[in-house]
PDB file of the backbone (N, CA, C, O) and the ligand in Angstrom, with CONECT records:
HET     ZN  A 101       1
ATOM      1  N   MET A   1     137.643  84.833 152.598  1.00  0.00           N
ATOM      2  CA  MET A   1     137.516  85.913 151.632  1.00  0.00           C
ATOM      3  C   MET A   1     136.053  86.177 151.334  1.00  0.00           C
ATOM      4  O   MET A   1     135.607  87.318 151.452  1.00  0.00           O
ATOM      5  N   ALA A   2     135.286  85.157 150.950  1.00  0.00           N
ATOM      6  CA  ALA A   2     133.915  85.379 150.495  1.00  0.00           C
ATOM      7  C   ALA A   2     132.915  85.294 151.637  1.00  0.00           C
ATOM      8  O   ALA A   2     132.507  84.202 152.034  1.00  0.00           O
ATOM      9  N   ALA A   3     132.522  86.446 152.164  1.00  0.00           N
ATOM     10  CA  ALA A   3     131.402  86.565 153.092  1.00  0.00           C
ATOM     11  C   ALA A   3     131.386  85.475 154.162  1.00  0.00           C
ATOM     12  O   ALA A   3     130.452  84.673 154.195  1.00  0.00           O
ATOM     13  N   ASP A   4     132.374  85.422 155.022  1.00  0.00           N
ATOM     14  CA  ASP A   4     132.429  84.403 156.073  1.00  0.00           C
ATOM     15  C   ASP A   4     131.326  84.574 157.100  1.00  0.00           C
ATOM     16  O   ASP A   4     130.999  83.635 157.827  1.00  0.00           O
ATOM     17  N   TRP A   5     130.739  85.790 157.166  1.00  0.00           N
ATOM     18  CA  TRP A   5     129.759  86.088 158.200  1.00  0.00           C
ATOM     19  C   TRP A   5     128.367  85.596 157.821  1.00  0.00           C
ATOM     20  O   TRP A   5     127.469  85.587 158.663  1.00  0.00           O
ATOM     21  N   LEU A   6     128.169  85.183 156.561  1.00  0.00           N
ATOM     22  CA  LEU A   6     126.840  84.758 156.136  1.00  0.00           C
ATOM     23  C   LEU A   6     126.434  83.468 156.842  1.00  0.00           C
ATOM     24  O   LEU A   6     127.201  82.506 156.883  1.00  0.00           O
ATOM     25  N   VAL A   7     125.209  83.453 157.405  1.00  0.00           N
ATOM     26  CA  VAL A   7     124.683  82.258 158.055  1.00  0.00           C
ATOM     27  C   VAL A   7     123.581  81.677 157.189  1.00  0.00           C
ATOM     28  O   VAL A   7     122.702  82.395 156.713  1.00  0.00           O
ATOM     29  N   CYS A   8     123.640  80.374 156.991  1.00  0.00           N
ATOM     30  CA  CYS A   8     122.679  79.704 156.121  1.00  0.00           C
ATOM     31  C   CYS A   8     121.319  79.592 156.809  1.00  0.00           C
ATOM     32  O   CYS A   8     121.236  79.252 157.989  1.00  0.00           O
ATOM     33  N   ALA A   9     120.245  79.886 156.050  1.00  0.00           N
ATOM     34  CA  ALA A   9     118.904  79.768 156.600  1.00  0.00           C
ATOM     35  C   ALA A   9     118.441  78.315 156.623  1.00  0.00           C
ATOM     36  O   ALA A   9     117.472  77.980 157.305  1.00  0.00           O
ATOM     37  N   ASN A  10     119.112  77.475 155.900  1.00  0.00           N
ATOM     38  CA  ASN A  10     118.697  76.077 155.782  1.00  0.00           C
ATOM     39  C   ASN A  10     119.293  75.215 156.889  1.00  0.00           C
ATOM     40  O   ASN A  10     118.576  74.440 157.522  1.00  0.00           O
ATOM     41  N   CYS A  11     120.597  75.343 157.131  1.00  0.00           N
ATOM     42  CA  CYS A  11     121.257  74.466 158.105  1.00  0.00           C
ATOM     43  C   CYS A  11     121.743  75.246 159.324  1.00  0.00           C
ATOM     44  O   CYS A  11     122.282  74.650 160.257  1.00  0.00           O
ATOM     45  N   ALA A  12     121.560  76.582 159.334  1.00  0.00           N
ATOM     46  CA  ALA A  12     121.933  77.438 160.455  1.00  0.00           C
ATOM     47  C   ALA A  12     123.432  77.419 160.731  1.00  0.00           C
ATOM     48  O   ALA A  12     123.869  77.851 161.798  1.00  0.00           O
ATOM     49  N   GLY A  13     124.212  76.930 159.796  1.00  0.00           N
ATOM     50  CA  GLY A  13     125.663  76.993 159.922  1.00  0.00           C
ATOM     51  C   GLY A  13     126.195  78.086 159.030  1.00  0.00           C
ATOM     52  O   GLY A  13     125.447  78.709 158.277  1.00  0.00           O
ATOM     53  N   ARG A  14     127.498  78.318 159.117  1.00  0.00           N
ATOM     54  CA  ARG A  14     128.076  79.317 158.226  1.00  0.00           C
ATOM     55  C   ARG A  14     128.073  78.797 156.792  1.00  0.00           C
ATOM     56  O   ARG A  14     128.394  77.637 156.530  1.00  0.00           O
ATOM     57  N   VAL A  15     127.700  79.689 155.868  1.00  0.00           N
ATOM     58  CA  VAL A  15     127.676  79.315 154.461  1.00  0.00           C
ATOM     59  C   VAL A  15     129.082  78.899 154.014  1.00  0.00           C
ATOM     60  O   VAL A  15     129.235  78.012 153.174  1.00  0.00           O
ATOM     61  N   SER A  16     130.103  79.544 154.579  1.00  0.00           N
ATOM     62  CA  SER A  16     131.479  79.263 154.171  1.00  0.00           C
ATOM     63  C   SER A  16     131.891  77.837 154.535  1.00  0.00           C
ATOM     64  O   SER A  16     132.855  77.312 153.978  1.00  0.00           O
ATOM     65  N   GLU A  17     131.156  77.195 155.479  1.00  0.00           N
ATOM     66  CA  GLU A  17     131.484  75.815 155.847  1.00  0.00           C
ATOM     67  C   GLU A  17     130.910  74.810 154.852  1.00  0.00           C
ATOM     68  O   GLU A  17     131.381  73.676 154.766  1.00  0.00           O
ATOM     69  N   GLY A  18     129.890  75.230 154.099  1.00  0.00           N
ATOM     70  CA  GLY A  18     129.340  74.371 153.059  1.00  0.00           C
ATOM     71  C   GLY A  18     128.705  73.102 153.588  1.00  0.00           C
ATOM     72  O   GLY A  18     128.953  72.021 153.054  1.00  0.00           O
ATOM     73  N   ARG A  19     127.876  73.212 154.645  1.00  0.00           N
ATOM     74  CA  ARG A  19     127.313  72.010 155.270  1.00  0.00           C
ATOM     75  C   ARG A  19     126.212  71.362 154.435  1.00  0.00           C
ATOM     76  O   ARG A  19     126.095  70.137 154.405  1.00  0.00           O
ATOM     77  N   CYS A  20     125.404  72.179 153.757  1.00  0.00           N
ATOM     78  CA  CYS A  20     124.271  71.619 153.021  1.00  0.00           C
ATOM     79  C   CYS A  20     124.302  72.073 151.561  1.00  0.00           C
ATOM     80  O   CYS A  20     125.176  72.840 151.158  1.00  0.00           O
ATOM     81  N   ALA A  21     123.351  71.595 150.785  1.00  0.00           N
ATOM     82  CA  ALA A  21     123.320  71.906 149.360  1.00  0.00           C
ATOM     83  C   ALA A  21     123.118  73.397 149.134  1.00  0.00           C
ATOM     84  O   ALA A  21     123.668  73.967 148.192  1.00  0.00           O
ATOM     85  N   THR A  22     122.318  74.034 150.009  1.00  0.00           N
ATOM     86  CA  THR A  22     122.082  75.466 149.871  1.00  0.00           C
ATOM     87  C   THR A  22     123.378  76.247 150.073  1.00  0.00           C
ATOM     88  O   THR A  22     123.667  77.191 149.338  1.00  0.00           O
ATOM     89  N   CYS A  23     124.153  75.844 151.079  1.00  0.00           N
ATOM     90  CA  CYS A  23     125.436  76.492 151.331  1.00  0.00           C
ATOM     91  C   CYS A  23     126.361  76.353 150.128  1.00  0.00           C
ATOM     92  O   CYS A  23     126.983  77.321 149.688  1.00  0.00           O
ATOM     93  N   ARG A  24     126.440  75.139 149.608  1.00  0.00           N
ATOM     94  CA  ARG A  24     127.364  74.902 148.501  1.00  0.00           C
ATOM     95  C   ARG A  24     126.934  75.672 147.251  1.00  0.00           C
ATOM     96  O   ARG A  24     127.777  76.169 146.505  1.00  0.00           O
ATOM     97  N   ALA A  25     125.616  75.768 147.024  1.00  0.00           N
ATOM     98  CA  ALA A  25     125.130  76.526 145.877  1.00  0.00           C
ATOM     99  C   ALA A  25     125.488  78.001 146.046  1.00  0.00           C
ATOM    100  O   ALA A  25     125.888  78.668 145.092  1.00  0.00           O
ATOM    101  N   GLN A  26     125.339  78.497 147.273  1.00  0.00           N
ATOM    102  CA  GLN A  26     125.668  79.901 147.542  1.00  0.00           C
ATOM    103  C   GLN A  26     127.159  80.149 147.356  1.00  0.00           C
ATOM    104  O   GLN A  26     127.563  81.170 146.799  1.00  0.00           O
ATOM    105  N   LEU A  27     127.962  79.219 147.821  1.00  0.00           N
ATOM    106  CA  LEU A  27     129.406  79.356 147.657  1.00  0.00           C
ATOM    107  C   LEU A  27     129.785  79.375 146.179  1.00  0.00           C
ATOM    108  O   LEU A  27     130.642  80.153 145.760  1.00  0.00           O
ATOM    109  N   ALA A  28     129.144  78.517 145.399  1.00  0.00           N
ATOM    110  CA  ALA A  28     129.442  78.470 143.964  1.00  0.00           C
ATOM    111  C   ALA A  28     129.068  79.798 143.314  1.00  0.00           C
ATOM    112  O   ALA A  28     129.791  80.304 142.455  1.00  0.00           O
ATOM    113  N   ARG A  29     127.919  80.363 143.736  1.00  0.00           N
ATOM    114  CA  ARG A  29     127.489  81.643 143.155  1.00  0.00           C
ATOM    115  C   ARG A  29     128.475  82.753 143.534  1.00  0.00           C
ATOM    116  O   ARG A  29     128.787  83.615 142.711  1.00  0.00           O
ATOM    117  N   GLN A  30     128.961  82.732 144.772  1.00  0.00           N
ATOM    118  CA  GLN A  30     129.891  83.777 145.196  1.00  0.00           C
ATOM    119  C   GLN A  30     131.205  83.683 144.438  1.00  0.00           C
ATOM    120  O   GLN A  30     131.827  84.695 144.116  1.00  0.00           O
ATOM    121  N   ARG A  31     131.617  82.448 144.157  1.00  0.00           N
ATOM    122  CA  ARG A  31     132.868  82.307 143.401  1.00  0.00           C
ATOM    123  C   ARG A  31     132.709  82.876 141.993  1.00  0.00           C
ATOM    124  O   ARG A  31     133.659  83.398 141.411  1.00  0.00           O
ATOM    125  N   GLU A  32     131.477  82.764 141.447  1.00  0.00           N
ATOM    126  CA  GLU A  32     131.261  83.268 140.094  1.00  0.00           C
ATOM    127  C   GLU A  32     131.202  84.790 140.051  1.00  0.00           C
ATOM    128  O   GLU A  32     131.820  85.417 139.190  1.00  0.00           O
ATOM    129  N   ARG A  33     130.460  85.377 140.977  1.00  0.00           N
ATOM    130  CA  ARG A  33     130.128  86.799 140.827  1.00  0.00           C
ATOM    131  C   ARG A  33     130.675  87.680 141.938  1.00  0.00           C
ATOM    132  O   ARG A  33     130.725  88.898 141.769  1.00  0.00           O
ATOM    133  N   GLY A  34     131.083  87.123 143.054  1.00  0.00           N
ATOM    134  CA  GLY A  34     131.517  87.946 144.165  1.00  0.00           C
ATOM    135  C   GLY A  34     130.352  88.262 145.085  1.00  0.00           C
ATOM    136  O   GLY A  34     129.218  88.372 144.617  1.00  0.00           O
ATOM    137  N   PRO A  35     130.599  88.412 146.386  1.00  0.00           N
ATOM    138  CA  PRO A  35     129.520  88.563 147.371  1.00  0.00           C
ATOM    139  C   PRO A  35     128.703  89.824 147.173  1.00  0.00           C
ATOM    140  O   PRO A  35     127.500  89.812 147.434  1.00  0.00           O
ATOM    141  N   TRP A  36     129.312  90.912 146.721  1.00  0.00           N
ATOM    142  CA  TRP A  36     128.564  92.172 146.650  1.00  0.00           C
ATOM    143  C   TRP A  36     127.694  92.253 145.419  1.00  0.00           C
ATOM    144  O   TRP A  36     126.655  92.914 145.437  1.00  0.00           O
ATOM    145  N   GLU A  37     128.094  91.601 144.361  1.00  0.00           N
ATOM    146  CA  GLU A  37     127.252  91.614 143.170  1.00  0.00           C
ATOM    147  C   GLU A  37     125.975  90.824 143.396  1.00  0.00           C
ATOM    148  O   GLU A  37     124.971  91.057 142.723  1.00  0.00           O
ATOM    149  N   ALA A  38     126.010  89.886 144.344  1.00  0.00           N
ATOM    150  CA  ALA A  38     124.795  89.147 144.670  1.00  0.00           C
ATOM    151  C   ALA A  38     123.771  90.077 145.308  1.00  0.00           C
ATOM    152  O   ALA A  38     122.567  89.897 145.128  1.00  0.00           O
ATOM    153  N   LEU A  39     124.257  91.085 146.066  1.00  0.00           N
ATOM    154  CA  LEU A  39     123.351  92.018 146.739  1.00  0.00           C
ATOM    155  C   LEU A  39     122.950  93.155 145.808  1.00  0.00           C
ATOM    156  O   LEU A  39     121.804  93.604 145.839  1.00  0.00           O
ATOM    157  N   THR A  40     123.861  93.615 144.996  1.00  0.00           N
ATOM    158  CA  THR A  40     123.589  94.747 144.122  1.00  0.00           C
ATOM    159  C   THR A  40     123.745  94.335 142.671  1.00  0.00           C
ATOM    160  O   THR A  40     124.691  94.745 141.998  1.00  0.00           O
ATOM    161  N   GLY A  41     122.822  93.532 142.195  1.00  0.00           N
ATOM    162  CA  GLY A  41     122.828  93.119 140.802  1.00  0.00           C
ATOM    163  C   GLY A  41     122.293  94.230 139.923  1.00  0.00           C
ATOM    164  O   GLY A  41     122.045  95.337 140.402  1.00  0.00           O
ATOM    165  N   PRO A  42     122.114  93.950 138.649  1.00  0.00           N
ATOM    166  CA  PRO A  42     121.587  94.964 137.709  1.00  0.00           C
ATOM    167  C   PRO A  42     120.243  95.522 138.159  1.00  0.00           C
ATOM    168  O   PRO A  42     120.006  96.724 138.040  1.00  0.00           O
ATOM    169  N   ALA A  43     119.368  94.676 138.669  1.00  0.00           N
ATOM    170  CA  ALA A  43     118.044  95.138 139.098  1.00  0.00           C
ATOM    171  C   ALA A  43     118.168  96.099 140.284  1.00  0.00           C
ATOM    172  O   ALA A  43     117.464  97.107 140.344  1.00  0.00           O
ATOM    173  N   GLY A  44     119.048  95.791 141.210  1.00  0.00           N
ATOM    174  CA  GLY A  44     119.247  96.648 142.369  1.00  0.00           C
ATOM    175  C   GLY A  44     119.820  97.999 141.979  1.00  0.00           C
ATOM    176  O   GLY A  44     119.394  99.032 142.494  1.00  0.00           O
ATOM    177  N   LEU A  45     120.783  97.991 141.070  1.00  0.00           N
ATOM    178  CA  LEU A  45     121.371  99.248 140.612  1.00  0.00           C
ATOM    179  C   LEU A  45     120.344 100.089 139.867  1.00  0.00           C
ATOM    180  O   LEU A  45     120.298 101.308 140.031  1.00  0.00           O
ATOM    181  N   LEU A  46     119.514  99.436 139.043  1.00  0.00           N
ATOM    182  CA  LEU A  46     118.486 100.162 138.287  1.00  0.00           C
ATOM    183  C   LEU A  46     117.501 100.822 139.250  1.00  0.00           C
ATOM    184  O   LEU A  46     117.125 101.979 139.061  1.00  0.00           O
ATOM    185  N   ALA A  47     117.088 100.090 140.275  1.00  0.00           N
ATOM    186  CA  ALA A  47     116.156 100.639 141.250  1.00  0.00           C
ATOM    187  C   ALA A  47     116.779 101.830 141.976  1.00  0.00           C
ATOM    188  O   ALA A  47     116.103 102.823 142.246  1.00  0.00           O
ATOM    189  N   LEU A  48     118.083 101.723 142.293  1.00  0.00           N
ATOM    190  CA  LEU A  48     118.774 102.815 142.978  1.00  0.00           C
ATOM    191  C   LEU A  48     118.813 104.061 142.103  1.00  0.00           C
ATOM    192  O   LEU A  48     118.559 105.165 142.584  1.00  0.00           O
ATOM    193  N   VAL A  49     119.129 103.891 140.821  1.00  0.00           N
ATOM    194  CA  VAL A  49     119.197 105.024 139.888  1.00  0.00           C
ATOM    195  C   VAL A  49     117.819 105.671 139.745  1.00  0.00           C
ATOM    196  O   VAL A  49     117.711 106.897 139.742  1.00  0.00           O
ATOM    197  N   LEU A  50     116.765 104.859 139.625  1.00  0.00           N
ATOM    198  CA  LEU A  50     115.409 105.399 139.489  1.00  0.00           C
ATOM    199  C   LEU A  50     115.012 106.176 140.741  1.00  0.00           C
ATOM    200  O   LEU A  50     114.392 107.235 140.644  1.00  0.00           O
ATOM    201  N   ALA A  51     115.363 105.660 141.906  1.00  0.00           N
ATOM    202  CA  ALA A  51     115.027 106.335 143.161  1.00  0.00           C
ATOM    203  C   ALA A  51     115.742 107.682 143.248  1.00  0.00           C
ATOM    204  O   ALA A  51     115.141 108.680 143.647  1.00  0.00           O
ATOM    205  N   LEU A  52     117.032 107.712 142.874  1.00  0.00           N
ATOM    206  CA  LEU A  52     117.786 108.964 142.892  1.00  0.00           C
ATOM    207  C   LEU A  52     117.195 109.973 141.909  1.00  0.00           C
ATOM    208  O   LEU A  52     117.117 111.164 142.211  1.00  0.00           O
ATOM    209  N   ALA A  53     116.777 109.495 140.732  1.00  0.00           N
ATOM    210  CA  ALA A  53     116.184 110.389 139.737  1.00  0.00           C
ATOM    211  C   ALA A  53     114.881 110.974 140.263  1.00  0.00           C
ATOM    212  O   ALA A  53     114.615 112.161 140.072  1.00  0.00           O
ATOM    213  N   ALA A  54     114.074 110.163 140.919  1.00  0.00           N
ATOM    214  CA  ALA A  54     112.808 110.640 141.468  1.00  0.00           C
ATOM    215  C   ALA A  54     113.061 111.696 142.541  1.00  0.00           C
ATOM    216  O   ALA A  54     112.372 112.715 142.587  1.00  0.00           O
ATOM    217  N   ILE A  55     114.051 111.452 143.406  1.00  0.00           N
ATOM    218  CA  ILE A  55     114.390 112.421 144.454  1.00  0.00           C
ATOM    219  C   ILE A  55     114.881 113.719 143.825  1.00  0.00           C
ATOM    220  O   ILE A  55     114.507 114.804 144.271  1.00  0.00           O
ATOM    221  N   ALA A  56     115.712 113.614 142.796  1.00  0.00           N
ATOM    222  CA  ALA A  56     116.236 114.796 142.127  1.00  0.00           C
ATOM    223  C   ALA A  56     115.102 115.618 141.508  1.00  0.00           C
ATOM    224  O   ALA A  56     115.121 116.848 141.565  1.00  0.00           O
ATOM    225  N   LEU A  57     114.126 114.945 140.924  1.00  0.00           N
ATOM    226  CA  LEU A  57     112.994 115.650 140.324  1.00  0.00           C
ATOM    227  C   LEU A  57     112.208 116.415 141.389  1.00  0.00           C
ATOM    228  O   LEU A  57     111.822 117.564 141.179  1.00  0.00           O
ATOM    229  N   VAL A  58     111.976 115.768 142.532  1.00  0.00           N
ATOM    230  CA  VAL A  58     111.200 116.398 143.603  1.00  0.00           C
ATOM    231  C   VAL A  58     111.955 117.603 144.165  1.00  0.00           C
ATOM    232  O   VAL A  58     111.357 118.648 144.420  1.00  0.00           O
ATOM    233  N   VAL A  59     113.270 117.456 144.357  1.00  0.00           N
ATOM    234  CA  VAL A  59     114.076 118.519 144.950  1.00  0.00           C
ATOM    235  C   VAL A  59     114.204 119.697 143.984  1.00  0.00           C
ATOM    236  O   VAL A  59     114.161 120.853 144.404  1.00  0.00           O
ATOM    237  N   ALA A  60     114.362 119.401 142.674  1.00  0.00           N
ATOM    238  CA  ALA A  60     114.609 120.446 141.688  1.00  0.00           C
ATOM    239  C   ALA A  60     113.339 121.222 141.338  1.00  0.00           C
ATOM    240  O   ALA A  60     113.410 122.305 140.757  1.00  0.00           O
ATOM    241  N   ARG A  61     112.171 120.662 141.696  1.00  0.00           N
ATOM    242  CA  ARG A  61     110.919 121.337 141.347  1.00  0.00           C
ATOM    243  C   ARG A  61     110.770 122.641 142.133  1.00  0.00           C
ATOM    244  O   ARG A  61     110.947 122.637 143.352  1.00  0.00           O
ATOM    245  N   PRO A  62     110.450 123.757 141.468  1.00  0.00           N
ATOM    246  CA  PRO A  62     110.281 125.031 142.188  1.00  0.00           C
ATOM    247  C   PRO A  62     109.080 124.979 143.130  1.00  0.00           C
ATOM    248  O   PRO A  62     108.065 124.361 142.809  1.00  0.00           O
ATOM    249  N   ALA A  63     109.190 125.616 144.273  1.00  0.00           N
ATOM    250  CA  ALA A  63     108.180 125.504 145.315  1.00  0.00           C
ATOM    251  C   ALA A  63     106.896 126.259 144.986  1.00  0.00           C
ATOM    252  O   ALA A  63     105.954 126.251 145.779  1.00  0.00           O
TER     253      ALA A  63
HETATM  254 ZN    ZN A 101     123.411  75.439 154.758  1.00  0.00          ZN2+
END
């Protein structure tokens, strides 16, 4: 269920196998928040909204 495709940078195994402490910590975090919230947390969403607002301002400006 939780991101089976993720490969650990520490032990080069699948994170879902939980071979090292880094894998297990990542697995614990995914169980808490879900795999996608790890990628798009509050900071990521805020940056996305700011980028869209900036684009909207540039597009809406008269030439
Ligand atoms: Zn690992």
